[in-house]
Each structure stands twice: as C-alpha cells, then as structure tokens.
Backbone as CSV, one residue per row, in Angstrom:
resi,resn,N_x,N_y,N_z,CA_x,CA_y,CA_z,C_x,C_y,C_z
1,MET,0.872,-1.325,0.016,-0.145,-0.026,-0.117,0.819,1.215,0.153
2,SER,0.432,2.278,-0.763,1.095,3.558,-0.553,0.808,4.509,0.562
3,GLU,1.578,5.115,0.860,1.364,6.152,2.022,0.134,7.142,2.058
4,SER,-0.263,7.397,0.668,-1.329,8.486,0.775,-2.539,7.484,1.134
5,SER,-2.803,6.472,0.827,-4.062,5.574,1.144,-4.193,5.356,2.694
6,GLN,-2.972,5.259,3.355,-2.808,5.272,4.626,-3.113,6.477,5.577
7,GLU,-2.971,7.785,5.141,-3.214,8.857,5.663,-4.535,9.071,6.258
8,THR,-4.843,9.492,7.327,-6.291,9.509,7.801,-6.762,10.939,7.484
9,LYS,-7.938,10.825,7.113,-8.600,12.304,6.563,-9.490,12.725,7.793
10,THR,-9.158,14.025,8.141,-9.594,14.609,9.114,-10.748,15.872,8.608
11,ALA,-11.998,15.725,9.081,-13.235,16.490,8.424,-12.917,18.019,9.095
12,VAL,-13.449,18.686,8.054,-13.269,20.261,8.401,-14.594,20.416,8.997
13,ARG,-14.221,21.139,10.376,-15.429,21.297,10.995,-16.261,22.441,10.878
14,LYS,-17.713,22.680,10.633,-18.498,23.440,10.167,-18.126,24.589,11.472
15,THR,-18.415,25.995,10.784,-18.262,27.050,11.506,-19.532,28.093,11.323
16,ARG,-19.969,28.739,12.084,-21.392,29.548,12.243,-21.154,30.893,12.806
17,VAL,-21.719,31.901,12.387,-21.653,33.072,13.057,-23.158,33.514,13.553
18,GLY,-23.506,33.808,14.769,-24.585,34.355,15.182,-24.857,35.027,16.246
19,VAL,-25.734,35.493,16.948,-26.078,36.139,18.285,-26.562,35.471,19.148
20,VAL,-25.988,35.523,20.515,-26.539,35.146,21.814,-27.582,35.537,21.809
21,ILE,-28.615,34.783,22.339,-29.976,35.173,22.551,-30.265,34.571,24.182
22,SER,-29.241,33.811,24.649,-29.510,33.376,25.989,-28.314,32.672,26.849
23,ASP,-27.890,33.330,27.605,-26.708,32.950,28.655,-27.044,32.625,30.051
24,LYS,-28.444,32.137,30.382,-28.795,31.520,31.477,-28.320,30.478,31.994
25,MET,-28.091,29.524,31.331,-27.569,28.194,31.692,-26.059,28.417,31.980
26,ASN,-25.563,27.315,32.914,-24.318,27.616,33.387,-23.482,26.709,32.129
27,LYS,-22.229,27.517,31.639,-21.438,27.199,30.965,-22.199,26.724,29.353
28,THR,-23.432,27.292,29.082,-24.013,27.039,27.878,-24.813,28.282,27.570
29,LEU,-24.499,28.528,26.147,-25.365,29.891,25.378,-26.440,29.278,24.454
30,VAL,-27.174,29.942,24.081,-28.173,29.669,22.969,-28.028,30.673,21.987
31,VAL,-27.383,30.154,20.913,-26.844,31.235,19.666,-27.937,31.104,18.238
32,GLU,-28.673,32.308,18.210,-29.384,31.956,16.745,-28.654,32.452,15.593
33,HIS,-28.687,31.516,14.429,-27.813,31.816,13.507,-28.771,31.930,12.449
34,VAL,-28.792,33.104,11.599,-29.467,33.473,10.756,-29.014,33.271,9.257
35,ALA,-29.515,32.235,8.228,-28.906,32.402,6.912,-29.776,32.672,5.992
36,ARG,-29.271,33.505,5.099,-29.991,33.925,3.968,-29.873,33.190,2.667
37,VAL,-30.914,32.319,2.428,-30.688,31.358,1.085,-31.759,31.482,0.541
38,PRO,-31.569,30.901,-1.017,-32.679,31.189,-2.063,-33.640,30.275,-1.754
39,HIS,-34.919,30.639,-2.096,-36.200,29.909,-1.903,-36.043,28.751,-3.026
40,PRO,-36.154,27.604,-2.599,-35.976,26.606,-3.734,-37.074,26.796,-5.146
41,ARG,-38.104,27.090,-5.000,-38.876,27.206,-6.202,-38.783,28.683,-6.561
42,PHE,-38.992,29.797,-6.076,-39.025,31.081,-6.450,-37.625,32.045,-6.476
43,ASN,-36.614,31.370,-5.820,-35.252,32.114,-5.953,-34.821,33.422,-5.308
44,LYS,-36.151,33.774,-4.592,-36.153,34.880,-3.750,-35.465,34.718,-2.641
45,ILE,-34.585,35.680,-2.030,-33.665,35.214,-0.869,-34.701,35.469,0.461
46,VAL,-34.643,34.441,1.017,-35.207,34.398,2.549,-34.276,34.082,3.618
47,LYS,-34.854,34.154,4.944,-34.340,34.331,5.894,-34.431,32.801,6.601
48,ARG,-33.650,31.825,7.096,-33.740,30.900,7.772,-32.843,31.058,9.121
49,SER,-33.816,30.818,10.240,-32.778,30.924,11.596,-33.000,29.542,12.283
50,LYS,-32.000,29.458,12.941,-31.856,28.100,13.713,-31.206,28.515,15.051
51,LYS,-31.475,27.758,16.213,-30.947,27.964,17.428,-29.711,26.892,17.629
52,TYR,-28.708,27.030,18.280,-27.664,26.077,18.421,-27.305,26.179,19.993
53,TYR,-27.055,25.181,20.813,-26.654,24.997,22.133,-25.092,25.184,21.943
54,VAL,-24.560,26.162,22.695,-23.108,26.340,22.404,-22.196,26.071,23.831
55,HIS,-21.472,25.349,23.767,-20.356,25.456,25.028,-19.316,26.603,25.518
56,ASP,-19.752,27.230,26.365,-18.886,28.218,26.776,-18.320,28.063,28.035
57,GLU,-17.087,27.736,27.851,-16.459,27.149,29.434,-16.323,28.341,30.370
58,ASN,-15.844,29.436,29.883,-15.530,30.464,30.781,-16.780,31.297,30.800
59,SER,-17.758,31.295,30.284,-18.939,32.437,30.425,-18.508,33.699,30.036
60,GLU,-17.802,33.680,28.852,-17.205,34.811,28.024,-18.290,35.754,27.341
61,ALA,-19.095,35.111,26.567,-20.237,35.796,25.948,-21.388,36.141,26.897
62,LYS,-22.246,37.241,26.479,-23.340,37.810,26.887,-24.253,37.823,26.095
63,ILE,-25.722,38.117,26.338,-26.823,38.078,25.458,-26.314,39.581,24.671
64,GLY,-26.756,39.302,23.251,-26.374,40.677,22.075,-25.190,40.112,21.766
65,ASP,-24.282,39.303,21.991,-22.883,39.134,21.295,-23.034,38.804,20.080
66,ARG,-22.138,39.073,18.969,-21.992,38.289,17.838,-20.954,37.340,18.315
67,VAL,-21.032,36.168,17.837,-20.130,35.019,18.299,-19.764,34.093,17.326
68,ARG,-18.627,33.431,17.068,-18.400,32.647,15.991,-18.422,31.081,16.849
69,ILE,-18.881,30.098,16.351,-18.919,28.791,16.984,-18.458,27.777,16.084
70,THR,-17.909,26.458,16.629,-17.641,25.366,15.827,-18.021,24.316,16.396
71,GLU,-18.449,23.461,15.457,-18.930,22.200,15.621,-17.890,21.261,16.422
72,THR,-18.470,20.532,17.201,-17.564,19.639,18.127,-18.402,18.214,18.200
73,ARG,-17.926,17.357,19.080,-18.460,16.001,19.490,-19.729,16.352,20.425
74,PRO,-20.454,15.331,20.686,-21.573,15.536,21.434,-21.248,15.671,23.152
75,LEU,-21.385,17.203,23.520,-21.405,17.372,24.979,-22.163,17.018,25.808
76,SER,-23.504,17.005,25.532,-24.689,16.864,26.114,-25.661,16.460,25.256
77,LYS,-27.230,16.190,25.822,-27.976,15.864,24.925,-28.267,16.930,23.778
78,LEU,-28.120,18.053,23.892,-28.403,18.863,22.837,-26.919,20.009,22.595
79,LYS,-25.928,19.924,23.274,-24.798,20.773,22.917,-23.927,19.852,21.938
80,ARG,-23.569,20.649,20.715,-22.705,20.153,19.611,-21.876,20.992,19.169
81,TRP,-21.669,22.290,19.765,-21.186,23.270,19.228,-20.200,23.974,20.319
82,THR,-19.249,24.583,20.259,-18.493,25.301,21.369,-18.267,26.766,20.532
83,LEU,-17.900,27.377,21.600,-17.645,28.705,21.374,-16.205,29.047,20.792
84,THR,-15.955,29.640,19.560,-14.680,29.869,19.236,-14.209,31.120,19.650
85,GLU,-15.058,32.234,19.215,-14.439,33.542,19.649,-15.847,34.459,19.893
86,VAL,-15.599,35.414,20.555,-16.633,36.630,20.641,-16.316,37.862,19.722
87,ILE,-16.931,37.913,18.670,-16.455,38.793,17.703,-16.897,40.440,18.057
88,THR,-18.095,40.780,18.319,-18.480,42.123,19.305,-19.260,41.640,20.378
89,HIS,-19.007,42.935,21.438,-19.817,43.081,22.397,-20.948,43.673,22.406
C-alpha cells in the first residue's frame, strides 16, 4: 500500500456566526444563526434561523454578542457546538 492511502482524513469542522439570545444556563449559550438562502422554487432570498446550544467554558459571551461557533463532538443531549470567539460585544 502507498502512504497516501494510509493517511487519515480529518473532516473540516463547520463554523457559524450568530447572536447570543440566552446565557442563563451554566457554561451554555443559546445562539441564533440566521442564514440567507434562495427559496427553492421562487429564488427569492429568504431568512432561515436556527438555534444552537453552545458550550462556553469561561462564560465569556453575554446576550446580544455576535459570536463564532464551531462544531464539536456531542457534549450533552443538545450541545454539539463550542464557542470559538466573541466577535463583538
């Protein structure tokens, strides 16, 4: 076998930018991500929003902050994302 076939392929982790809408839980944020996508039939741009439960180890982010989050392994029943950086306060 050649070396190239034995290399392990690491997946690129997804990242999202969103706004913190809740920080009431311990070490957890709720982040809303709004995506602007074309409608499948009419091709008009529409907004699609989704909430993500995000792990915030040091409780850095507060409500209203724009944050960057990264996909990670499951940390709890709902948390699959972790805080990468706080973009604006």
